[in-house]
Structures are given as structure tokens and as C-alpha cells.
GUVOZA-311168 format. One record per residue: residue number from 0; residue in three letters; x negated, y negated, z of N, C-alpha, C in turn. Coordinates in pm, 1 decimal, decimal comma, padded with zeros to 6 digits. Last residue first. Layout:
N
+-----+------+----------+----------+----------+----------+----------+----------+----------+----------+----------+
|  nr | rest |     n_c1 |     n_c2 |     n_c3 |    ca_c1 |    ca_c2 |    ca_c3 |     c_c1 |     c_c2 |     c_c3 |
+-----+------+----------+----------+----------+----------+----------+----------+----------+----------+----------+
| NUM |  ALA |        X |        Y |        Z |        X |        Y |        Z |        X |        Y |        Z |
...
+-----+------+----------+----------+----------+----------+----------+----------+----------+----------+----------+
This chain:
105
+-----+------+----------+----------+----------+----------+----------+----------+----------+----------+----------+
|  nr | rest |     n_c1 |     n_c2 |     n_c3 |    ca_c1 |    ca_c2 |    ca_c3 |     c_c1 |     c_c2 |     c_c3 |
+-----+------+----------+----------+----------+----------+----------+----------+----------+----------+----------+
| 104 |  ALA | -03473,8 |  24073,4 | -04013,7 | -03568,9 |  24232,0 | -03975,4 | -03596,1 |  24286,0 | -04025,4 |
| 103 |  LEU | -03296,6 |  23939,8 | -04156,5 | -03472,5 |  23862,1 | -04116,4 | -03513,5 |  24023,7 | -04092,7 |
| 102 |  ALA | -03028,1 |  24062,5 | -04118,0 | -03129,1 |  24007,3 | -04247,7 | -03230,2 |  23956,9 | -04217,8 |
| 101 |  VAL | -03006,0 |  23981,5 | -03817,6 | -03034,1 |  24133,8 | -03843,6 | -03091,1 |  24140,2 | -04015,5 |
| 100 |  LEU | -02975,9 |  23720,5 | -03858,9 | -03066,2 |  23776,2 | -03792,5 | -03079,0 |  23890,3 | -03824,4 |
|  99 |  PRO | -02757,2 |  23672,1 | -04021,2 | -02837,3 |  23652,0 | -04079,7 | -02945,8 |  23681,3 | -03967,7 |
|  98 |  ALA | -02567,8 |  23891,5 | -03823,5 | -02555,8 |  23921,5 | -03942,6 | -02712,2 |  23799,8 | -04014,4 |
|  97 |  ILE | -02538,3 |  23716,1 | -03600,9 | -02569,8 |  23833,2 | -03570,3 | -02656,4 |  23860,3 | -03700,0 |
|  96 |  GLY | -02414,7 |  23430,1 | -03578,2 | -02558,8 |  23419,9 | -03601,5 | -02614,4 |  23547,6 | -03654,6 |
|  95 |  GLY | -02179,3 |  23344,7 | -03572,3 | -02226,5 |  23404,1 | -03712,2 | -02357,0 |  23433,8 | -03711,3 |
|  94 |  ALA | -02152,5 |  23218,4 | -03361,6 | -02135,2 |  23109,7 | -03474,7 | -02184,7 |  23190,5 | -03620,1 |
|  93 |  SER | -02072,4 |  23416,3 | -03166,5 | -01922,8 |  23376,2 | -03238,7 | -01966,6 |  23259,5 | -03362,3 |
|  92 |  ALA | -02346,0 |  23505,0 | -03136,8 | -02245,8 |  23591,6 | -03211,7 | -02134,4 |  23515,0 | -03243,8 |
|  91 |  ILE | -02417,4 |  23256,7 | -02983,6 | -02482,2 |  23324,4 | -03116,0 | -02393,1 |  23390,3 | -03192,8 |
|  90 |  GLU | -02205,0 |  23303,7 | -02778,8 | -02220,8 |  23150,9 | -02841,6 | -02277,5 |  23188,7 | -03034,2 |
|  89 |  VAL | -02324,7 |  23550,8 | -02646,2 | -02198,0 |  23511,8 | -02681,3 | -02134,0 |  23398,3 | -02816,9 |
|  88 |  GLU | -02568,4 |  23388,0 | -02548,0 | -02567,9 |  23541,5 | -02666,8 | -02454,4 |  23567,7 | -02724,1 |
|  87 |  ASN | -02518,0 |  23237,7 | -02368,0 | -02558,8 |  23213,3 | -02526,9 | -02564,8 |  23305,8 | -02626,1 |
|  86 |  ASP | -02420,7 |  23403,4 | -02182,4 | -02356,4 |  23301,6 | -02258,5 | -02423,0 |  23281,7 | -02360,4 |
|  85 |  THR | -02699,9 |  23585,4 | -02116,5 | -02590,6 |  23641,1 | -02188,3 | -02438,7 |  23493,8 | -02247,8 |
|  84 |  ASN | -02989,5 |  23398,0 | -02184,8 | -02862,2 |  23380,9 | -02134,0 | -02743,6 |  23430,6 | -02247,1 |
|  83 |  ASP | -03190,3 |  23466,6 | -02402,4 | -03201,9 |  23491,0 | -02288,1 | -03101,0 |  23499,6 | -02224,7 |
|  82 |  ALA | -03098,0 |  23309,8 | -02659,1 | -03070,7 |  23473,9 | -02629,2 | -03043,2 |  23542,2 | -02488,0 |
|  81 |  LEU | -03257,1 |  23137,6 | -02678,3 | -03139,6 |  23071,7 | -02613,7 | -03107,9 |  23237,1 | -02573,9 |
|  80 |  SER | -03520,6 |  23294,2 | -02789,9 | -03472,1 |  23189,3 | -02645,0 | -03380,9 |  23198,6 | -02603,2 |
|  79 |  ALA | -03359,4 |  23340,0 | -03057,7 | -03387,0 |  23446,8 | -02936,1 | -03419,3 |  23340,8 | -02788,2 |
|  78 |  LEU | -03317,0 |  23036,5 | -03147,7 | -03200,5 |  23177,9 | -03114,8 | -03284,9 |  23272,1 | -02998,4 |
|  77 |  ALA | -03601,9 |  23033,4 | -03158,1 | -03525,2 |  22933,5 | -03083,1 | -03411,9 |  23015,3 | -03072,9 |
|  76 |  ALA | -03668,5 |  23190,5 | -03365,7 | -03709,4 |  23170,8 | -03261,1 | -03685,5 |  23103,6 | -03135,5 |
|  75 |  ALA | -03476,2 |  23102,2 | -03594,8 | -03459,3 |  23271,8 | -03552,0 | -03511,2 |  23273,3 | -03385,3 |
|  74 |  ALA | -03579,7 |  22873,7 | -03612,5 | -03431,4 |  22878,9 | -03588,3 | -03424,6 |  22951,7 | -03493,5 |
|  73 |  GLN | -03832,0 |  22927,9 | -03704,5 | -03815,9 |  22857,3 | -03607,4 | -03676,9 |  22857,9 | -03554,4 |
|  72 |  GLU | -03777,6 |  23048,2 | -03975,5 | -03871,7 |  23146,2 | -03821,8 | -03817,0 |  23049,5 | -03725,6 |
|  71 |  THR | -03677,3 |  22860,8 | -04118,2 | -03588,3 |  22990,1 | -04082,9 | -03696,7 |  23068,0 | -03930,4 |
|  70 |  GLN | -03852,7 |  22670,2 | -04127,1 | -03727,1 |  22650,9 | -04054,6 | -03690,2 |  22753,7 | -04026,6 |
|  69 |  LYS | -04023,4 |  22814,0 | -04282,6 | -04062,4 |  22822,8 | -04157,5 | -03979,5 |  22785,7 | -04086,2 |
|  68 |  ASP | -03844,6 |  22904,8 | -04552,0 | -03884,9 |  22984,0 | -04484,6 | -03961,9 |  22912,9 | -04327,4 |
|  67 |  GLY | -03615,0 |  22584,6 | -04521,5 | -03749,0 |  22689,9 | -04545,0 | -03735,0 |  22766,0 | -04455,6 |
|  66 |  GLY | -03262,7 |  22642,2 | -04452,7 | -03390,5 |  22546,7 | -04457,7 | -03534,0 |  22656,7 | -04509,4 |
|  65 |  GLY | -03036,7 |  22762,7 | -04541,6 | -02981,8 |  22644,0 | -04503,7 | -03148,9 |  22560,3 | -04519,7 |
|  64 |  GLY | -03013,8 |  23033,1 | -04473,5 | -03023,5 |  22994,6 | -04631,6 | -03055,7 |  22833,1 | -04617,2 |
|  63 |  SER | -02877,5 |  23108,1 | -04226,9 | -02813,5 |  23154,6 | -04341,1 | -02910,4 |  23071,8 | -04465,2 |
|  62 |  LEU | -03085,5 |  22978,9 | -04056,8 | -03085,5 |  23108,6 | -04073,7 | -03048,0 |  23137,8 | -04197,1 |
|  61 |  GLN | -02986,0 |  22724,5 | -04036,2 | -03112,0 |  22695,4 | -04081,9 | -03142,5 |  22847,3 | -04120,5 |
|  60 |  LEU | -02696,6 |  22815,2 | -03924,6 | -02691,3 |  22727,5 | -04065,0 | -02848,9 |  22759,6 | -04103,8 |
|  59 |  VAL | -02777,1 |  22869,5 | -03666,9 | -02743,0 |  22963,6 | -03746,1 | -02751,3 |  22906,0 | -03922,5 |
|  58 |  LEU | -02860,1 |  22603,4 | -03580,5 | -02948,6 |  22706,9 | -03595,5 | -02950,6 |  22824,2 | -03697,4 |
|  57 |  GLU | -02621,2 |  22469,0 | -03600,2 | -02746,6 |  22435,7 | -03655,3 | -02814,7 |  22550,1 | -03704,6 |
|  56 |  PRO | -02514,1 |  22649,4 | -03331,3 | -02432,3 |  22654,2 | -03469,1 | -02529,9 |  22598,4 | -03631,0 |
|  55 |  VAL | -02659,2 |  22588,5 | -03165,4 | -02622,9 |  22718,1 | -03198,6 | -02579,8 |  22742,7 | -03291,7 |
|  54 |  ASP | -02654,8 |  22345,2 | -03007,9 | -02723,3 |  22361,2 | -03094,4 | -02731,6 |  22481,8 | -03217,4 |
|  53 |  SER | -02472,4 |  22445,2 | -02761,8 | -02463,2 |  22332,7 | -02907,8 | -02540,9 |  22307,9 | -03018,5 |
|  52 |  MET | -02696,7 |  22514,3 | -02561,5 | -02569,3 |  22624,5 | -02707,8 | -02533,7 |  22511,4 | -02750,0 |
|  51 |  SER | -03017,7 |  22390,3 | -02661,9 | -02871,1 |  22412,6 | -02556,5 | -02773,1 |  22457,3 | -02654,6 |
|  50 |  LEU | -03342,0 |  22266,5 | -02626,0 | -03236,7 |  22332,4 | -02695,9 | -03119,1 |  22394,5 | -02610,0 |
|  49 |  SER | -03556,1 |  22118,4 | -02621,1 | -03467,9 |  22087,9 | -02498,5 | -03333,0 |  22154,7 | -02617,5 |
|  48 |  ASP | -03804,8 |  22092,7 | -02748,0 | -03772,9 |  22203,1 | -02689,4 | -03664,9 |  22152,6 | -02586,7 |
|  47 |  GLU | -03852,9 |  21886,3 | -02946,7 | -03877,7 |  21846,0 | -02813,3 | -03810,7 |  21992,4 | -02756,5 |
|  46 |  ALA | -03814,8 |  22069,7 | -03197,0 | -03961,7 |  21969,1 | -03167,4 | -03945,9 |  21941,9 | -02996,0 |
|  45 |  LEU | -03549,8 |  22151,7 | -03155,0 | -03655,5 |  22254,0 | -03169,2 | -03786,2 |  22179,2 | -03090,1 |
|  44 |  ALA | -03437,4 |  21904,5 | -03198,7 | -03406,0 |  22006,6 | -03084,6 | -03536,8 |  22084,3 | -03052,6 |
|  43 |  ALA | -03500,3 |  21864,1 | -03437,9 | -03523,7 |  21743,0 | -03325,4 | -03519,1 |  21799,4 | -03200,5 |
|  42 |  GLU | -03377,3 |  22064,4 | -03591,4 | -03508,6 |  22031,9 | -03576,2 | -03550,1 |  21955,8 | -03475,7 |
|  41 |  ALA | -03117,6 |  21971,9 | -03536,3 | -03144,0 |  22104,5 | -03461,5 | -03307,2 |  22060,5 | -03495,1 |
|  40 |  ARG | -03060,0 |  21728,8 | -03670,9 | -03044,7 |  21767,0 | -03532,5 | -03118,0 |  21859,9 | -03447,4 |
|  39 |  LYS | -03128,4 |  21835,8 | -03944,2 | -03195,4 |  21712,0 | -03889,6 | -03219,2 |  21707,5 | -03716,0 |
|  38 |  MET | -02931,5 |  21976,1 | -03990,9 | -03033,8 |  22047,2 | -03998,5 | -03121,5 |  21947,7 | -03917,7 |
|  37 |  MET | -02733,4 |  21790,0 | -03997,1 | -02675,2 |  21905,6 | -03885,9 | -02815,8 |  21957,9 | -03842,0 |
|  36 |  ALA | -02773,0 |  21671,2 | -04194,7 | -02764,6 |  21614,5 | -04080,2 | -02784,7 |  21692,0 | -03975,9 |
|  35 |  PRO | -02763,9 |  21843,0 | -04452,9 | -02879,4 |  21817,5 | -04377,8 | -02863,9 |  21718,6 | -04268,4 |
|  34 |  VAL | -02461,7 |  21928,4 | -04419,6 | -02542,7 |  22026,4 | -04348,1 | -02694,7 |  21935,0 | -04361,1 |
|  33 |  VAL | -02342,6 |  21702,1 | -04516,1 | -02345,8 |  21747,8 | -04361,6 | -02465,0 |  21847,3 | -04315,3 |
|  32 |  SER | -02426,8 |  21675,3 | -04787,4 | -02429,8 |  21543,6 | -04696,8 | -02435,5 |  21595,4 | -04542,7 |
|  31 |  SER | -02419,1 |  21905,1 | -04960,8 | -02528,4 |  21800,9 | -04968,9 | -02551,9 |  21725,0 | -04873,2 |
|  30 |  SER | -02200,5 |  22038,2 | -04786,5 | -02304,4 |  22078,9 | -04789,9 | -02409,7 |  22004,1 | -04805,2 |
|  29 |  ILE | -01980,2 |  21924,8 | -04968,8 | -02007,7 |  21896,7 | -04803,8 | -02140,7 |  21929,8 | -04798,6 |
|  28 |  ALA | -02083,5 |  21942,4 | -05214,0 | -02034,6 |  21862,8 | -05196,4 | -02079,7 |  21815,6 | -05038,3 |
|  27 |  ARG | -02040,3 |  22246,8 | -05233,3 | -02160,8 |  22208,9 | -05255,6 | -02131,3 |  22069,3 | -05211,0 |
|  26 |  ALA | -01732,1 |  22275,5 | -05124,3 | -01864,2 |  22326,8 | -05080,1 | -01975,9 |  22287,2 | -05094,0 |
|  25 |  HIS | -01627,6 |  22138,2 | -05404,1 | -01635,6 |  22106,2 | -05272,6 | -01737,4 |  22154,5 | -05180,0 |
|  24 |  GLU | -01753,9 |  22338,7 | -05583,4 | -01764,3 |  22234,8 | -05567,8 | -01755,5 |  22124,2 | -05448,6 |
|  23 |  GLU | -01584,1 |  22581,8 | -05505,8 | -01688,3 |  22580,7 | -05485,9 | -01811,3 |  22474,2 | -05475,5 |
|  22 |  LYS | -01321,0 |  22498,5 | -05560,9 | -01388,3 |  22506,7 | -05406,2 | -01527,0 |  22487,5 | -05395,0 |
|  21 |  ALA | -01315,9 |  22448,9 | -05834,9 | -01315,2 |  22320,5 | -05762,4 | -01348,8 |  22344,4 | -05587,3 |
|  20 |  LEU | -01360,5 |  22727,0 | -05890,8 | -01440,2 |  22613,1 | -05914,8 | -01434,1 |  22518,7 | -05820,3 |
|  19 |  ARG | -01125,9 |  22807,8 | -05775,2 | -01235,6 |  22895,3 | -05743,7 | -01340,3 |  22774,1 | -05777,8 |
|  18 |  ALA | -00945,2 |  22685,6 | -05954,7 | -00939,7 |  22652,5 | -05802,8 | -01060,5 |  22691,3 | -05752,4 |
|  17 |  ALA | -00987,4 |  22792,1 | -06200,7 | -01030,2 |  22635,5 | -06174,3 | -00993,9 |  22593,5 | -06019,8 |
|  16 |  ALA | -00925,0 |  23082,4 | -06115,4 | -01080,3 |  23029,8 | -06203,2 | -01107,1 |  22875,4 | -06169,7 |
|  15 |  VAL | -00656,7 |  22989,0 | -06132,6 | -00726,0 |  23075,3 | -06040,7 | -00861,3 |  23045,2 | -06051,0 |
|  14 |  ALA | -00603,9 |  22932,5 | -06404,4 | -00564,7 |  22841,4 | -06230,2 | -00668,4 |  22872,8 | -06098,0 |
|  13 |  SER | -00645,2 |  23138,0 | -06545,1 | -00741,3 |  22975,8 | -06544,8 | -00680,7 |  22891,5 | -06455,9 |
|  12 |  ALA | -00475,8 |  23299,0 | -06393,3 | -00579,4 |  23349,7 | -06453,5 | -00654,8 |  23242,3 | -06409,6 |
|  11 |  ALA | -00226,7 |  23198,5 | -06520,2 | -00256,7 |  23193,9 | -06379,7 | -00395,3 |  23248,9 | -06391,1 |
|  10 |  GLN | -00237,7 |  23182,2 | -06762,8 | -00226,8 |  23075,6 | -06729,5 | -00286,5 |  23077,2 | -06587,9 |
|   9 |  ARG | -00269,2 |  23434,4 | -06837,7 | -00352,5 |  23386,0 | -06869,5 | -00361,2 |  23258,0 | -06772,0 |
|   8 |  ALA |  00029,1 |  23493,8 | -06771,4 | -00094,2 |  23592,6 | -06642,6 | -00214,9 |  23516,9 | -06671,6 |
|   7 |  ALA |  00195,4 |  23394,9 | -06927,6 |  00170,3 |  23348,6 | -06798,0 |  00100,5 |  23409,5 | -06716,6 |
|   6 |  VAL |  00107,8 |  23528,5 | -07169,1 |  00067,6 |  23399,7 | -07182,3 |  00053,2 |  23357,3 | -07016,8 |
|   5 |  LYS |  00228,6 |  23756,2 | -07077,0 |  00074,8 |  23740,4 | -07101,7 |  00022,7 |  23644,8 | -07107,6 |
|   4 |  LEU |  00482,2 |  23689,5 | -07078,0 |  00430,3 |  23743,9 | -06938,5 |  00293,5 |  23784,1 | -06982,7 |
|   3 |  ARG |  00555,5 |  23569,6 | -07329,4 |  00512,6 |  23550,6 | -07278,3 |  00490,2 |  23565,0 | -07107,4 |
|   2 |  ASN |  00504,7 |  23851,0 | -07455,9 |  00393,3 |  23782,8 | -07515,6 |  00409,2 |  23656,9 | -07410,7 |
|   1 |  ASN |  00737,4 |  24003,3 | -07355,2 |  00622,8 |  24077,7 | -07315,4 |  00496,1 |  23965,4 | -07329,4 |
|   0 |  GLU |  00907,6 |  23849,5 | -07491,1 |  00937,4 |  23853,1 | -07349,6 |  00790,7 |  23939,6 | -07317,1 |
+-----+------+----------+----------+----------+----------+----------+----------+----------+----------+----------+
């Protein structure tokens, strides 16, 4: 009886590990296809100086390690510019932008 429980526990642990690996692989697959497209849209908005609240998720993504140092700096500056408006501040916080901005400080 005790051995069956140990075997069942090992099998459950293996299943959890396999599920984690699958989840990580899925996240990598999505990142490799979706993230670059989102970042290109945000870069275009930065270049055109036509930022809006709809750009906030992409800018936060750039802050979170989705781009290089220059992109991170540009995203932080763009979010700072957008944060002049209280509604935009709420949007930045809702998109998870506070922690990456604090991490840059």
C-alpha cells in the first residue's frame, strides 16, 4: 500500500513537471510570433510620436524585457509622456507597467 502511494506521488510529480514544460513551451511559441508584431506596432507609434492608450500594453511588454536597452529606454520615456494624463496612469498600472518602471529606477 505504501509503495503504491509513493509510485502515485512520483507519477503525479512527473505529470506536473510535464505540464510546466508544456506551458513554458507554449509561452515561448506565442512570444516568438505575437510579441514581435506587438513591438513593431509600438515602435512605429514611438517613431511617429502618435502614442495613445492602446499602445500601453506593447510599451509595458518592451519594458519587461521584450526589447533591447534602447527600446526599453524609449518605452519608459513614452510611458512617462503618456502618464501626464490620469486616465493613462490607470491604464499603465492596469497593464502591469508599475513594476517594470520601478525596476528601471
